C-alpha positions as CSV (number, residue, x, y, z in Angstrom):
1,M,-38.9,5.5,-39.3
2,K,-36.1,8.0,-38.7
3,H,-37.1,8.3,-35.1
4,W,-37.1,4.6,-34.6
5,T,-33.6,4.2,-36.1
6,L,-32.2,7.0,-33.9
7,T,-33.8,5.4,-30.8
8,A,-32.4,1.9,-31.8
9,V,-28.9,3.4,-32.3
10,A,-29.1,5.2,-29.0
11,A,-30.2,2.1,-27.2
12,A,-27.4,0.1,-28.8
13,A,-24.8,2.7,-27.7
14,V,-26.1,2.7,-24.1
15,A,-25.9,-1.1,-24.1
16,L,-22.4,-1.1,-25.5
17,V,-21.2,1.5,-22.9
18,A,-22.8,-0.6,-20.1
19,A,-21.2,-3.8,-21.3
20,T,-17.8,-2.1,-21.6
21,A,-18.1,-0.6,-18.1
22,D,-18.7,-4.1,-16.7
23,A,-15.9,-5.6,-18.7
24,H,-13.0,-3.4,-17.8
25,G,-11.9,-5.2,-14.7
26,P,-10.6,-3.8,-11.4
27,T,-9.8,-0.2,-10.7
28,R,-6.8,1.1,-8.8
29,Q,-7.5,1.5,-5.1
30,K,-5.8,3.9,-2.8
31,V,-5.3,4.0,1.0
32,T,-3.8,6.7,3.1
33,E,-3.3,6.5,6.9
34,T,-1.7,9.1,9.1
35,I,-0.7,9.4,12.7
36,E,0.6,12.1,14.9
37,I,3.5,11.1,17.2
38,N,4.5,13.2,20.2
39,A,8.2,13.3,19.2
40,P,10.4,15.2,16.8
41,A,10.2,14.0,13.2
42,A,13.9,13.2,13.2
43,K,13.4,10.7,16.1
44,V,10.6,9.0,14.2
45,W,12.6,8.9,11.0
46,A,15.5,7.3,13.0
47,V,13.1,4.4,13.6
48,I,11.6,3.9,10.2
49,G,14.1,5.5,7.9
50,N,16.0,2.3,7.1
51,F,14.3,0.5,4.3
52,Q,15.9,-2.8,5.3
53,D,14.5,-2.6,8.9
54,M,10.8,-3.0,9.5
55,S,11.2,-4.4,13.0
56,W,9.0,-1.5,14.2
57,H,5.9,-3.2,12.5
58,P,4.2,-5.8,14.8
59,A,3.4,-8.1,11.8
60,V,7.1,-8.3,10.7
61,V,9.2,-10.9,12.5
62,K,12.2,-10.9,10.2
63,G,13.4,-8.7,7.3
64,E,16.2,-9.6,4.9
65,G,17.5,-7.6,2.1
66,K,20.3,-6.1,0.1
67,G,21.2,-2.7,-1.2
68,G,20.6,-0.7,2.0
69,N,18.7,2.5,1.2
70,D,19.9,2.7,-2.4
71,V,17.3,2.8,-5.2
72,N,16.6,-0.7,-6.4
73,A,17.5,-2.2,-3.0
74,T,15.3,-5.2,-2.1
75,R,13.8,-6.7,1.0
76,T,11.9,-9.8,1.9
77,L,9.6,-9.7,4.9
78,T,8.7,-12.7,7.1
79,L,5.4,-12.1,8.9
80,Q,3.9,-13.5,12.1
81,G,2.7,-17.0,11.3
82,G,5.4,-17.6,8.7
83,A,3.9,-15.9,5.7
84,V,6.4,-14.1,3.5
85,I,6.2,-11.0,1.3
86,P,8.7,-12.3,-1.3
87,E,10.2,-9.0,-2.5
88,E,9.8,-5.3,-2.1
89,T,12.0,-2.9,-4.1
90,L,13.0,0.6,-3.1
91,E,12.1,3.1,-5.8
92,K,12.9,6.5,-4.2
93,Y,14.7,7.4,-1.0
94,D,15.0,10.9,0.4
95,A,16.7,11.0,3.9
96,A,16.6,14.8,4.0
97,G,12.9,14.8,3.1
98,M,12.3,11.9,5.5
99,N,10.4,9.7,3.0
100,Y,10.8,6.7,0.7
101,S,8.7,4.9,-1.9
102,Y,8.7,1.2,-2.7
103,R,6.8,-1.4,-4.6
104,I,6.0,-5.1,-4.1
105,T,7.9,-6.7,-7.0
106,K,7.2,-10.4,-6.2
107,E,3.6,-10.9,-5.0
108,D,1.8,-13.6,-3.1
109,V,-1.9,-12.7,-3.0
110,K,-2.4,-15.4,-0.3
111,V,-0.3,-13.2,2.0
112,L,-1.5,-9.8,0.9
113,P,-4.5,-9.8,-1.5
114,V,-3.1,-7.0,-3.8
115,T,-1.3,-6.7,-7.1
116,N,0.7,-3.9,-8.6
117,Y,1.2,-2.4,-5.1
118,T,3.2,0.8,-4.6
119,S,3.7,2.7,-1.4
120,R,5.2,5.8,0.2
121,I,5.9,6.5,3.8
122,A,6.8,10.0,4.9
123,V,7.5,11.8,8.2
124,T,7.0,15.6,8.6
125,E,7.5,18.0,11.5
126,E,4.4,19.8,12.7
127,G,4.9,22.0,15.7
128,G,7.4,19.8,17.5
129,K,5.4,16.6,16.7
130,A,5.8,14.2,13.9
131,K,3.2,13.4,11.4
132,V,3.6,10.1,9.6
133,E,1.7,9.4,6.4
134,W,1.7,6.0,4.8
135,R,-0.1,5.7,1.5
136,G,-0.4,3.1,-1.1
137,A,-2.0,2.3,-4.5
138,F,-2.8,-1.1,-5.7
139,Y,-5.2,-3.4,-7.5
140,R,-7.1,-6.2,-5.9
141,G,-5.6,-9.7,-5.9
142,F,-7.9,-11.0,-8.6
143,P,-7.4,-9.3,-11.9
144,N,-10.7,-10.3,-13.6
145,N,-14.3,-9.6,-13.1
146,D,-16.2,-11.4,-10.3
147,P,-13.4,-11.9,-7.8
148,P,-13.7,-14.3,-4.9
149,P,-14.4,-12.4,-1.7
150,E,-10.8,-12.9,-0.3
151,L,-9.3,-11.2,-3.5
152,S,-11.9,-8.4,-3.9
153,D,-11.4,-4.7,-3.7
154,E,-12.9,-4.7,-0.3
155,A,-10.5,-7.4,0.9
156,A,-7.5,-5.5,-0.5
157,I,-8.5,-2.2,1.0
158,K,-9.2,-3.9,4.4
159,A,-5.8,-5.7,4.3
160,I,-3.8,-2.5,3.5
161,K,-5.6,-0.4,6.0
162,G,-4.9,-3.1,8.6
163,V,-1.2,-3.1,7.7
164,Y,-0.9,0.7,7.8
165,S,-2.9,1.3,11.0
166,S,-1.3,-1.5,13.0
167,G,2.1,-0.4,11.9
168,L,1.5,3.3,12.6
169,E,0.0,2.6,16.1
170,A,3.0,0.4,17.0
171,L,5.4,3.0,15.7
172,K,3.7,5.7,17.9
173,K,3.8,3.4,20.9
174,K,7.5,2.5,20.3
175,V,8.7,6.1,19.8
176,E,6.6,7.7,22.6
177,S,7.6,5.1,25.1
178,G,11.3,5.5,24.2
179,S,11.7,1.8,23.4
């Protein structure tokens, strides 16, 4: 009888843990993309170092903002096709260290299928070349279990990787061509 009770308690505990694991919702996702650019880091930073100016990214057709490069500065990005990222806010800015961090403070999951998005972009000098690292952390666009495909973890990761890789490739081309 004692063995049966212990087995029943163990089975109930396993079922509870399994149910809890399914019920917790999404997990924070992370993406990091890097690129090496055949130019001094300072030259690359001169292109991307202004939080208000994302004209180097091929998806961005217009940026508007206020606050310059001061902490809590904001920007709104209009993308190809007219979609808008309503608001990003600058959290940290280090011109000497050639990096800044920001977050999306007003989200539209139809434009970018993520929530609670934070990001950091940094430029470092490596042997006369620049290394640019763009990393972000975020949750998928659907906060509950069983997300629709367009708001899933996979969709969120794919979207952010696409933003980062296309931006970094365009940055490399722009800086290396001198345009």
